[in-house]
C-alpha positions in Angstrom: -8.8 27.8 7.8 -6.2 26.0 10.0 -2.9 25.7 8.0 -2.6 22.0 9.0 -6.0 21.2 7.6 -5.1 23.2 4.4 -1.9 21.1 4.1 -4.1 18.0 4.3 -6.3 19.1 1.4 -3.2 19.9 -0.7 -1.8 16.4 0.0 -5.1 14.9 -1.1 -5.0 16.7 -4.4 -1.4 15.7 -5.4 -1.9 12.2 -4.0 -4.9 11.8 -6.4 -2.6 12.7 -9.3 0.0 10.1 -8.1 -2.7 7.4 -7.8 -3.6 7.6 -11.5 -0.6 9.1 -13.3 0.3 5.7 -14.8 -3.2 4.7 -16.1 -3.4 8.2 -17.6 -0.3 7.5 -19.8 -0.8 3.8 -20.3 -0.1 3.5 -24.0 3.1 5.6 -24.0 4.5 3.7 -21.0 3.7 0.3 -22.6 5.7 1.4 -25.6 8.5 2.9 -23.5 9.0 -0.3 -21.4 8.0 -2.7 -24.2 5.6 -4.2 -21.7 2.6 -6.5 -22.2 -0.8 -5.8 -20.5 0.2 -8.3 -17.8 3.5 -6.6 -17.1 2.0 -3.1 -17.2 -0.7 -4.2 -14.8 2.0 -4.9 -12.3 3.1 -1.3 -12.6 -0.5 0.0 -12.3 -1.4 -2.1 -9.3 1.9 -1.9 -7.3 0.8 1.3 -5.6 -2.7 0.0 -4.8 -1.7 -3.2 -3.1 1.1 -1.5 -1.1 -1.3 1.3 -0.1 -3.8 -1.3 1.3 -1.2 -3.5 3.0 0.5 -0.7 5.0 -2.7 0.9 6.4 -2.7 -0.7 9.9 1.2 -0.4 10.3 0.8 3.2 9.2 -1.9 3.8 11.8 0.3 2.4 14.5 3.2 4.6 13.4 1.0 7.7 13.6 0.0 6.8 17.1 3.5 6.1 18.3 5.6 8.7 16.5 3.3 11.7 16.2 1.9 13.7 13.4 4.9 15.8 12.2 7.3 12.9 11.9 4.8 10.9 9.9 3.9 13.9 7.7 7.5 14.3 6.8 7.9 10.5 6.3 4.9 10.0 4.1 5.6 13.1 1.9 9.3 12.1 1.7 8.3 8.6 0.5 5.8 9.9 -2.1 8.3 12.4 -3.4 11.1 9.8 -3.7 8.8 7.2 -5.1 7.5 9.6 -7.8 11.0 10.6 -8.8 12.7 7.2 -8.7 11.5 6.1 -12.2 13.4 9.1 -13.6 16.7 7.3 -13.0 16.2 5.3 -16.2 13.6 3.9 -18.6 13.3 0.6 -16.6 10.0 -1.1 -15.7 11.7 -2.5 -12.6 12.6 1.0 -11.4 9.1 2.3 -12.1 7.5 -0.6 -10.1 9.9 0.1 -7.2 8.9 3.8 -7.4 5.2 2.9 -7.3 5.8 0.6 -4.3 7.5 3.4 -2.4 4.8 5.9 -3.4 2.2 3.4 -2.1 4.0 3.2 1.2 3.8 7.0 1.4 0.1 7.1 0.4 -0.7 4.4 2.9 1.0 6.3 5.6 -0.7 9.6 4.5 -4.3 8.5 5.0 -4.2 7.7 8.8 -1.8 10.6 9.3 -3.9 13.3 7.6 -7.2 11.9 8.9 -5.9 12.0 12.4 -4.5 15.5 11.9 -7.8 16.8 10.6 -9.7 15.1 13.5 -7.4 16.8 16.1 -7.0 20.2 14.4 -10.6 20.9 13.3 -13.5 22.3 15.3 -15.5 19.3 16.7 -18.5 20.2 14.5 -16.4 20.4 11.3 -14.4 17.1 11.6 -16.6 15.2 9.3 -16.9 18.1 6.8 -13.1 18.6 6.6 -12.5 14.8 6.2 -15.1 14.8 3.4 -13.3 17.7 1.8 -10.1 15.6 2.0 -11.8 12.8 0.2 -13.2 15.1 -2.4 -9.9 16.7 -3.2 -8.4 13.3 -3.6 -11.0 12.3 -6.2 -10.6 15.6 -8.0 -6.8 15.0 -8.1 -7.5 11.6 -9.8 -9.4 13.5 -12.5 -6.6 16.0 -12.8 -4.3 13.2 -13.6 -6.4 12.2 -16.7 -6.6 15.9 -17.7 -3.0 17.0 -17.2 -0.8 13.9 -17.7 -1.8 13.2 -21.3 -1.0 16.9 -22.2 2.5 16.6 -20.7 3.4 13.2 -22.2 4.4 14.8 -25.6 7.0 16.8 -23.7 8.7 13.5 -22.6 7.8 10.4 -20.6 9.5 11.8 -17.6 6.6 14.1 -17.0 4.4 11.2 -16.0 6.5 10.9 -12.9 7.8 14.4 -12.6 4.3 16.0 -12.3 3.4 14.4 -9.0 7.0 14.6 -7.8 7.1 18.3 -8.2 3.8 18.6 -6.6 5.0 16.8 -3.4 8.2 18.8 -3.0 6.7 22.0 -1.8 4.3 20.1 0.5 7.3 18.3 2.0 8.9 21.7 2.7 5.5 22.9 4.2 5.4 19.9 6.5 9.0 20.5 7.7 8.1 24.1 8.6 4.6 23.4 10.0 4.0 23.5 13.7 1.9 20.5 14.5 0.6 20.5 18.0 -2.0 18.4 19.7 -1.8 15.4 22.0 1.8 13.9 22.3 2.5 10.6 20.7 2.5 7.6 23.0 3.7 4.1 22.7 0.8 1.8 21.8 0.7 -1.3 24.1 -0.3 -4.7 22.8 -3.5 -4.5 24.7 -4.4 -1.2 23.1 -3.5 -2.4 19.6 -5.6 -5.5 20.0 -8.4 -3.4 21.5 -8.7 -1.6 18.1 -9.8 -4.8 16.5 -12.6 -5.1 19.0 -14.2 -1.8 18.1 -17.4 -2.9 16.3 -17.9 0.4 14.6 -14.6 -0.1 12.8 -15.8 -3.3 11.1 -19.1 -1.8 10.2 -17.7 1.4 8.8 -14.9 -0.6 7.0 -17.5 -2.7 5.3 -19.6 0.3 4.3 -16.5 2.1 3.1 -15.4 -0.9 1.0 -18.8 -1.0 -0.7 -18.7 2.8 -1.3 -15.0 3.1 -2.4 -15.4 -0.2 -4.2 -18.4 1.1 -6.1 -16.5 4.2 -7.2 -13.4 2.2 -8.3 -15.5 -0.5 -10.1 -17.8 2.0 -11.8 -14.9 4.3 -12.7 -13.0 1.3 -14.2 -15.8 -0.5 -15.9 -18.4 2.1 -17.0 -16.6 2.6 -20.4 -16.8 -1.1 -21.0 -20.4 -1.2 -19.8 -21.4 1.6 -22.2 -19.6 -0.2 -25.0 -21.4 -3.4 -24.2 -24.8 -1.6 -24.1 -24.1 0.1 -27.4 -23.0 -3.2 -29.1 -19.5 -1.7 -29.7 -16.5 -3.8 -28.9 -14.3 -0.8 -28.1 -14.4 1.0 -24.8 -11.9 3.8 -25.6 -14.6 6.1 -27.1 -16.5 5.9 -23.8 -13.5 6.7 -21.5 -15.3 10.0 -20.6 -17.8 7.9 -18.7 -15.2 6.8 -16.2 -14.0 10.3 -15.8 -17.6 11.4 -15.2 -17.9 8.8 -12.4 -14.8 10.2 -10.7 -16.1 13.8 -11.1 -19.5 12.9 -9.5 -17.6 11.1 -6.7 -15.5 14.1 -5.9 -18.5 16.4 -5.9 -20.4 13.9 -3.8 -17.7 13.8 -1.2 -17.5 17.5 -1.0 -21.2 18.0 -0.7 -21.4 15.2 1.8 -19.3 17.2 4.2 -21.9 20.0 4.1 -24.7 17.5 4.6 -23.3 16.7 8.1 -24.6 20.2 9.2 -28.1 19.0 8.4 -28.1 15.3 9.4 -26.3 13.1 12.0 -23.6 10.9 10.5 -25.2 7.5 11.2 -28.4 8.0 9.2 -26.2 9.2 6.3 -24.0 6.1 6.5 -26.9 3.6 6.7 -29.1 5.4 4.2 -26.5 5.8 1.5 -25.7 2.1 1.5 -29.4 1.2 1.4 -29.9 3.5 -1.6 -26.8 2.0 -3.2 -28.4 -1.5 -2.9 -31.5 -0.2 -4.7 -29.5 1.4 -7.5 -27.5 -1.8 -8.0 -30.8 -3.7 -8.3 -32.0 -1.1 -10.9 -28.8 -1.5 -12.9 -29.3 -5.3 -12.8 -32.8 -5.0 -14.1 -32.3 -2.1 -16.5 -33.0 -3.0 -20.1 -32.8 0.5 -21.7 -29.1 1.3 -22.4 -29.9 5.0 -21.9 -30.7 4.3 -18.2 -27.3 2.8 -17.5 -25.2 6.0 -17.2 -27.7 8.0 -15.1 -28.0 5.0 -12.7 -24.3 4.5 -12.5 -23.7 8.2 -11.8 -26.4 8.3 -9.2 -24.7 5.2 -7.6 -21.4 7.0 -7.6 -23.0 10.0 -5.8 -24.6 7.7 -3.2 -21.3 5.9 -2.7 -19.5 9.2 -2.1 -21.8 11.4 -0.1 -21.2 9.3 2.9 -17.4 9.7 3.1 -17.3 12.4 5.8 -20.0 10.6 7.8 -17.8 7.4 7.9 -14.7 9.2 9.2 -16.7 11.4 11.6 -18.1 8.3 13.1 -14.7 6.5 13.3 -13.0 9.6 14.8 -15.4 9.4 17.7 -15.5 5.6 18.1 -12.2 5.0 20.0 -9.6 6.7 22.1 -7.5 9.5 20.5 -4.3 7.6 21.3 -5.3 4.8 19.0 -7.1 6.9 16.4 -4.5 6.4 13.7 -4.6 2.6 14.1 -8.4 2.7 14.0 -8.4 4.7 10.8 -5.8 2.4 9.3 -8.0 -0.6 10.0 -11.0 1.0 8.3 -8.9 1.9 5.3 -7.4 -1.5 5.0 -10.8 -3.2 5.0 -12.1 -0.6 2.5 -9.1 -1.0 0.1 -9.1 -4.7 0.0 -12.8 -4.8 -0.5 -12.6 -2.2 -3.2 -10.0 -4.2 -5.2 -12.1 -7.4 -4.8 -15.3 -5.7 -6.0 -13.4 -4.3 -9.0 -12.1 -7.8 -9.9 -15.6 -9.2 -9.4 -17.0 -7.2 -12.3 -14.1 -8.3 -14.6 -14.7 -11.9 -13.6 -18.4 -11.8 -14.4 -17.6 -10.2 -17.7 -15.1 -12.9 -18.6 -17.2 -15.9 -17.4 -20.8 -14.7 -18.0 -20.2 -12.3 -20.9 -22.0 -9.4 -19.0 -21.5 -7.1 -16.0 -25.1 -7.5 -14.9 -24.6 -10.3 -12.4 -22.0 -8.2 -10.6 -24.7 -5.6 -9.9 -26.9 -8.3 -8.5 -24.2 -9.6 -6.1 -23.2 -6.1 -4.9 -26.8 -5.1 -4.4 -27.3 -8.1 -2.2 -24.1 -7.4 -0.2 -25.2 -3.8 0.3 -28.5 -5.0 1.8 -26.8 -7.5 4.1 -24.3 -4.8 5.1 -27.0 -2.4 6.2 -28.5 -5.0 8.5 -25.2 -5.8 10.0 -24.0 -2.2 10.1 -27.1 -1.0 12.0 -26.5 -3.7 14.7 -22.8 -3.0 15.0 -23.0 0.8 15.1 -26.0 0.7 17.6 -23.8 -1.5 19.8 -21.0 1.1 19.7 -22.6 3.4 22.2 -23.5 7.1 22.0 -20.2 8.1 20.5 -21.1 6.6 17.1 -24.8 7.7 17.0 
């Protein structure tokens, strides 16, 4: 395997840990900072919002400055951001560290995706990008498995674990020889041209529904199972959320292999159509025993398409603007994912149940398939 691709997989794993290290140690951190749920939610979400906001600027930087500079910059930001909270038991320092880490993760996605696209054999681009997504999901699970075991050694391990993981990767990036097309300055016309790539909007919408499904189900399945069982406590069902993330990681990995059997466009369209049906089934389901199998099947359908999405987008525009194009897709996906996650919480608060959220997302999936088929078919042979 190409060492640059292997570095990308390693970055994905540690980045997954950094994404969920705070939720994995929520109670100890609330006690440490004497924080309410509202204040601790600021710490949890600081990385996610920053990650989403910097996607397009990060893509432009990748196209202008080149891969190696951006690899060093993103790993440096994630390392410093992970270690900054160690300067003191201060919520403000911790939030600043999460923001800096979010800048690094936001820069990492366009950088690593572009590196994989340029450094992989043409027939393995989608597979390797799917593996990147799978390792990221498995890293999220590792956070829930490892961080709680380290917390008894001291709160510093919540932040030290990802920080120590990024340090050797930073050294690897410094020593790595990254070749490929030289970076060029992106003109205003080229930058605006990215927003006219129809495939980017279609794949961004598909990715928001897929990543949004994984985030929403991973966040709310414990509460959904508690609701179905008549219990008010979701903590005993936390394993349900971890199971969703595990299925998602396996789905992304297996989706890469599926690209050897099927073209990427049918995988993209078909997975969203299946997701619409599964959401309809979750809305209509009356037997509580059916909820978890349906939710896990939805997580698989929402993840098996990851490699297909980025295979399509890697071929939908010029190589010189590929980072910006990937940044646009990721920005749409992340903002949509946050919105869909909040949607379920809003329905639970206002209607007393999650079921209407499934109905809405099922309808959106159906509309997205109709729109996506038109936009992708209009994109020319490169996306078919």
